[in-house]
C-alpha positions as CSV (number, residue, x, y, z in Angstrom):
1,M,71.3,45.7,-15.8
2,T,70.4,42.7,-13.5
3,K,69.6,43.6,-9.9
4,P,71.7,41.7,-7.5
5,T,69.9,38.9,-5.6
6,Q,68.8,39.8,-2.2
7,P,69.9,37.7,0.6
8,A,67.3,35.8,2.4
9,P,65.9,37.6,5.8
10,T,67.9,36.7,8.9
11,M,65.6,35.2,11.6
12,H,66.4,36.2,15.2
13,N,65.3,35.1,18.7
14,N,64.9,31.4,17.4
15,E,62.1,32.5,15.3
16,S,60.9,30.0,12.6
17,A,58.4,30.0,9.9
18,T,56.4,27.5,11.7
19,S,56.2,29.6,15.0
20,R,55.2,32.5,13.2
21,L,52.3,30.5,11.6
22,A,51.4,28.7,15.0
23,P,48.0,29.6,16.1
24,V,47.4,32.2,19.0
25,L,47.0,30.3,22.3
26,E,44.0,31.7,24.2
27,L,44.6,31.2,27.7
28,V,42.0,31.7,30.5
29,L,43.4,31.7,34.1
30,I,40.7,31.2,36.9
31,T,41.4,32.0,40.3
32,G,39.7,33.3,43.4
33,V,38.5,32.4,46.8
34,S,37.4,28.8,47.8
35,G,33.8,28.4,47.4
36,S,33.3,31.3,44.8
37,G,32.4,29.0,41.9
38,K,35.8,28.1,40.2
39,S,34.8,24.6,39.3
40,V,31.6,26.0,37.7
41,A,33.6,28.5,35.7
42,L,35.9,25.7,34.5
43,T,32.9,23.7,33.5
44,A,31.7,26.5,31.5
45,L,34.9,26.8,29.7
46,E,35.1,23.1,29.1
47,D,31.7,23.4,27.6
48,S,33.0,26.1,25.3
49,G,35.9,24.0,24.0
50,F,38.7,24.9,26.3
51,F,41.1,22.2,27.5
52,C,41.0,22.8,31.3
53,V,43.3,21.9,34.2
54,D,42.2,22.3,37.8
55,N,44.9,23.3,40.7
56,L,47.8,23.6,38.5
57,P,50.9,24.4,40.4
58,P,52.0,27.9,39.6
59,E,55.7,26.7,39.2
60,L,54.4,24.6,36.3
61,L,52.5,27.3,34.4
62,G,55.2,28.3,32.0
63,D,56.1,24.7,31.0
64,F,52.6,23.8,30.6
65,V,51.9,26.7,28.3
66,S,55.1,25.9,26.3
67,L,53.8,22.2,25.8
68,Q,50.3,23.5,24.8
69,R,51.9,25.6,22.1
70,E,54.1,22.9,20.8
71,Q,51.0,20.9,20.4
72,Q,49.2,23.9,18.5
73,A,46.4,24.2,21.2
74,R,44.1,27.0,20.8
75,K,41.9,27.2,23.9
76,V,43.3,26.5,27.3
77,A,42.1,27.2,30.9
78,V,43.8,26.5,34.1
79,A,42.6,27.1,37.7
80,I,45.3,28.4,40.3
81,D,44.3,28.9,43.9
82,A,45.6,29.0,47.4
83,R,46.0,25.3,47.5
84,S,49.5,26.0,46.0
85,A,50.0,29.2,48.2
86,S,54.0,28.8,48.2
87,G,54.0,29.3,44.4
88,L,51.5,32.2,44.2
89,P,54.2,35.2,44.4
90,T,55.5,33.8,40.9
91,V,52.4,34.1,39.0
92,P,52.2,38.0,38.3
93,L,55.5,38.0,36.6
94,Q,54.5,34.7,34.7
95,L,51.5,36.4,33.5
96,K,53.5,39.3,32.4
97,S,55.9,37.2,30.4
98,L,53.3,35.1,28.7
99,R,51.5,38.3,27.4
100,A,54.9,39.7,26.1
101,N,55.3,36.3,24.3
102,G,52.0,36.6,22.5
103,V,49.7,34.5,24.6
104,A,46.0,35.8,24.5
105,L,45.7,36.0,28.3
106,T,42.5,36.6,30.2
107,S,42.6,36.5,34.0
108,I,39.3,36.2,35.9
109,F,39.0,36.3,39.7
110,L,36.0,34.9,41.4
111,E,35.1,36.6,44.7
112,A,32.1,36.5,47.1
113,T,31.3,37.9,50.5
114,T,32.4,36.2,53.6
115,E,28.8,35.7,54.6
116,A,28.1,33.9,51.3
117,L,31.2,31.8,51.7
118,V,30.4,30.7,55.0
119,R,26.8,29.6,54.0
120,R,28.1,27.7,51.2
121,F,30.7,25.6,53.2
122,S,28.0,25.1,55.7
123,E,25.5,23.8,53.0
124,T,28.1,21.4,51.4
125,R,29.8,20.4,54.7
126,R,33.2,20.8,53.1
127,M,36.4,21.9,54.7
128,H,38.3,25.1,53.6
129,P,41.6,24.2,52.0
130,L,43.4,26.5,54.6
131,S,41.5,25.2,57.7
132,T,44.2,22.9,58.7
133,V,47.3,24.3,60.6
134,A,50.3,22.0,61.1
135,S,52.2,22.9,64.3
136,H,55.5,21.8,65.4
137,A,55.9,18.3,67.1
138,S,55.0,18.4,70.8
139,S,57.8,16.3,71.7
140,V,60.9,14.7,69.9
141,G,62.7,11.5,71.1
142,T,66.3,11.9,72.4
143,A,67.4,8.3,72.4
144,A,67.5,5.6,69.7
145,G,64.3,3.9,69.4
146,D,62.3,6.7,71.1
147,A,59.0,7.4,69.4
148,V,58.6,10.8,67.7
149,H,55.2,12.3,68.4
150,Q,53.3,13.5,65.3
151,P,52.5,17.2,65.0
152,P,49.1,17.7,66.6
153,T,46.4,19.0,64.1
154,Q,44.9,22.4,64.6
155,R,42.0,24.2,62.9
156,R,41.5,27.7,61.9
157,L,38.3,29.5,62.2
158,L,36.5,29.3,58.7
159,T,36.3,33.1,58.5
160,D,40.1,33.3,59.5
161,A,40.8,30.8,56.5
162,I,38.9,32.9,54.2
163,E,40.6,36.1,55.1
164,L,44.0,34.5,54.9
165,E,43.1,33.1,51.5
166,R,42.2,36.7,50.4
167,E,45.5,37.9,51.6
168,L,47.3,35.3,49.6
169,L,45.5,35.9,46.4
170,S,45.5,39.8,46.5
171,D,48.2,40.2,44.0
172,L,46.3,38.0,41.6
173,R,42.9,39.8,42.2
174,D,44.7,43.2,41.4
175,Q,45.6,42.0,37.9
176,A,42.3,40.1,36.9
177,H,38.7,40.9,36.2
178,V,36.8,40.4,39.4
179,V,33.5,38.6,39.3
180,D,31.2,38.8,42.4
181,T,29.3,35.4,42.8
182,S,27.8,36.2,46.1
183,Q,24.3,36.4,44.7
184,T,24.9,34.6,41.5
185,S,23.3,31.0,40.8
186,A,25.5,28.4,39.2
187,A,23.6,28.6,35.9
188,N,24.1,32.4,35.7
189,L,27.7,32.1,36.5
190,R,28.2,29.7,33.7
191,S,26.4,32.1,31.2
192,H,28.5,35.0,32.4
193,I,31.7,33.3,32.1
194,K,30.9,32.2,28.5
195,A,29.8,35.6,27.6
196,L,32.8,37.1,29.2
197,I,35.2,34.8,27.3
198,G,33.3,35.3,23.9
199,H,33.6,39.1,24.3
200,S,37.4,38.9,25.3
201,A,38.1,36.7,22.4
202,Q,36.6,39.3,19.8
203,N,38.2,42.3,21.4
204,E,41.2,43.8,22.5
205,G,41.9,46.7,24.9
206,L,40.0,48.0,28.0
207,Q,36.6,46.6,28.3
208,L,33.8,48.2,30.0
209,M,31.2,46.3,32.2
210,F,28.2,48.2,33.5
211,E,26.3,46.5,36.2
212,S,23.1,47.4,37.6
213,F,22.4,46.2,41.3
214,A,20.0,46.8,44.4
215,F,21.5,48.4,47.3
216,K,19.3,46.5,49.5
217,R,20.9,43.3,48.6
218,G,24.7,44.9,48.9
219,L,27.3,46.3,46.9
220,P,28.8,44.3,44.2
221,M,32.5,43.2,45.3
222,D,33.7,43.2,41.6
223,A,32.8,47.1,41.1
224,D,35.7,49.5,40.4
225,F,33.3,52.6,40.5
226,V,29.8,52.7,42.2
227,F,27.3,55.3,41.3
228,D,24.1,55.8,43.5
229,V,21.0,56.6,41.5
230,R,18.4,56.3,44.3
231,M,17.6,59.9,44.2
232,L,16.1,59.7,40.7
233,P,12.5,59.5,39.9
234,N,11.2,56.0,40.9
235,P,9.0,54.2,38.4
236,H,8.2,51.8,41.4
237,Y,5.6,54.2,42.3
238,E,3.9,54.3,39.1
239,P,1.3,51.6,39.2
240,A,1.4,50.8,35.4
241,L,5.3,50.6,35.7
242,K,5.9,48.7,38.9
243,A,6.0,45.2,37.6
244,Q,8.2,46.3,34.6
245,T,11.9,46.8,34.5
246,G,14.4,49.3,33.0
247,L,14.4,47.0,29.9
248,D,10.7,47.8,29.0
249,Q,9.7,50.3,26.9
250,G,7.2,51.9,29.4
251,V,9.9,52.4,31.9
252,I,12.4,53.7,29.2
253,D,9.9,56.3,28.1
254,Y,9.4,57.6,31.6
255,L,13.1,57.7,32.7
256,S,14.2,59.3,29.5
257,A,11.7,62.2,30.0
258,Q,13.2,63.0,33.5
259,P,15.7,65.8,33.3
260,A,17.4,64.4,36.4
261,V,18.0,61.0,34.8
262,H,19.7,62.9,31.8
263,D,21.8,65.1,34.1
264,M,23.0,61.9,36.1
265,A,24.0,60.0,33.0
266,Q,25.8,63.0,31.6
267,H,27.9,63.4,34.9
268,I,28.7,59.8,35.1
269,T,29.8,59.8,31.4
270,Q,31.9,62.9,31.9
271,F,33.7,61.3,34.9
272,L,34.4,58.1,33.1
273,Q,35.5,59.8,29.8
274,H,38.1,61.8,32.1
275,W,39.4,58.7,33.6
276,L,39.2,55.9,31.2
277,P,42.3,56.7,29.2
278,T,44.3,56.8,32.5
279,L,43.2,53.3,33.3
280,Q,43.9,52.1,29.8
281,S,47.4,53.5,30.0
282,D,47.9,51.5,33.3
283,H,47.0,48.3,31.3
284,R,43.7,47.5,32.8
285,A,41.8,44.9,30.9
286,Y,38.3,45.6,32.5
287,V,36.7,48.2,34.3
288,T,33.3,47.4,36.1
289,V,30.9,50.4,36.7
290,A,28.2,49.5,39.2
291,I,24.9,51.4,39.1
292,G,22.7,51.0,42.1
293,C,19.2,51.9,43.0
294,T,16.9,50.5,45.8
295,G,15.6,47.2,44.1
296,G,17.8,47.1,41.0
297,Q,14.8,46.8,38.7
298,H,14.3,50.2,37.1
299,R,16.5,53.1,37.4
300,S,20.0,51.4,37.7
301,V,18.9,49.0,34.8
302,Y,18.0,52.0,32.5
303,V,21.0,54.1,33.5
304,A,23.5,51.2,32.8
305,Q,21.8,50.4,29.6
306,T,22.2,54.2,28.7
307,L,25.7,54.3,29.7
308,S,26.6,51.2,27.7
309,Q,25.1,52.5,24.5
310,A,26.8,55.8,25.0
311,F,30.3,54.3,25.3
312,A,29.9,51.5,22.8
313,P,30.9,53.5,19.7
314,H,34.5,53.9,21.3
315,W,34.9,51.3,24.0
316,H,34.2,47.5,24.2
317,T,31.2,47.3,26.5
318,Q,29.0,44.8,28.3
319,V,25.9,44.9,30.6
320,R,25.1,42.8,33.6
321,H,21.8,43.3,35.4
322,R,22.5,41.5,38.7
323,E,18.9,41.4,40.1
324,L,17.2,40.8,36.9
325,S,19.4,37.7,36.4
326,K,18.3,36.5,39.9
327,L,14.8,36.8,38.8
328,A,15.4,34.8,35.7
329,T,16.7,31.7,37.6
């Protein structure tokens, strides 16, 4: 007996064969405070083959992405910041919608300390985008032909403008991977952005960034968790190890033989293993775990490397050594 011909499958939601075969659009959103390095990040992405648009009005984000998908673009990056303050409240919902519609979205927020930002604006002699305040006109003509006085220009203090910008961007910061550029050179930021995007393109799900740092140079602003390992035995006081780092075999052998170092790594591991599933269920894309010692050369570097290796079999991990990167420039 001949089997009846099966009807062709019905397509719903305006789906077409063309749309199903369309390439996945990789979208990188760069945002952050003025002076934190957004232009440098966009340049790095442009060098990596992304089509980049700076200062895109938030209201145009959806239409812009639709156009790029129609043109079958693969790699697009946009920068949105406080220069388009009125449209910022719409962005979080737009990002959620883009992810739900299959866009491979990575959101990166560049941050820096107020001290670093003030120094950069002083060096470049640029005005902060939120420095200008337009007040109401001081007087208005009441009869035909009377001249209308223009609103006088007022200026915010630079520190006030920086804090206002942080407030305006707080919702975007909460949903992004934060990168602290306070002590990062332009060259190192370019390298970090390229590595970050390359890693994101290869992996899905929560990604762990283990970052070593020196307490004497301040806490990283991008850290979700901070662990202090200054109480551990210090190779700095061993003459043969002083000039080495936690990446060198001599320091590795020294620290791996210390029971306290093993205990510290185990306790941090247990803490993270307990809370990472909860963070993942909260749809977090990145978690930055900062490990600090006095100089950021030995103990913090070794512990960050050790933790990254321990979590690598089950989680996507990266390692960043803030002070070693600084020495390399």
